N, C-alpha and C positions, 0 to 999 in steps of 0.2 A: 504494500500500500504506500503510495506516494504522499508525502506531507507537503502542504502548500506553504510557501514562505510568507511570512507576515511583512517582511520588508524587502525592498529591492534596491540594488545599487545602480545609480545613474551617473554617467560621465557627462559633464557639461563643458563645452568648448566655447570660449569667448575669443573671437578673433576679429580682425578689422579688414573688410573687403576693399576699403578705399586706400589703405596704407598697408601693403603687404610686408613692409619692413618691420612692422610691429609684431612681436612674437605672440602666439596664442597663449591664453591662460586656460589651465585645466582645473576643474573642480570635481571632486567626488561627493555625491550627495546620496545619503541614505534616506529613503522615504517610505511611507506606508503605501498600501495599495490604492488609497483614495487620493494620494498626492501630497499629503502632509509631510513636510520636511522634518526629519528627526535630527540629522547631523549633516553639516557641510564642512568640507575640508579642501583647502587649496593644495594641489599637487605641485611639486617642484618642476616637473617636466612631463613629457608625453609618456603615458603608461606603456609598459613593455608587453603586458599580457592582455588577452581578451577575456576580462572577467566581469564585464558590465552587462546588466540586463537591457539597458537602453542607452543611446547616445543622443544628446541634444546639442544644438549649435545656435549661437547668436553671432552674427557677423557685422554688427553695428559699431564695433570699436569700444564697447563698454568694458569697464574694469572690474565690476563686481556683479554678483547675481541680483542684488537689491535694485540696481538701476536698470535692469533689462525689462523691456516692455513686450517684446515678442521673441519667441524662440521657435525653432522647428526641429523635428526629429529626423535623424539620419538613419534610415533603414539600411541594413546590410553593411554597416560600417565595420572595418577590420577589427576594431576594439570591442565590438559587441559580441557577446557570448552566443555561439550557435544554439538555436532552439532544438529541443528534442522532440 
């Protein structure tokens, strides 16, 4: 019997589509199934392993998650864990 996870790991990428010289920022967010954020952590660089349930992106050049007004999900991203 499979047990359903109560939380999911989401990778959020903040980059700037107008200035490609600006490095992207990576955040790891733990959230409930309904979207309530439990924990937010900034990563030092691009993750090496595909361990995330979802990958979201904001390309407006924002520096934190609090200032983001729109995000879009990246389906089939290399850092997204394959579904079973």
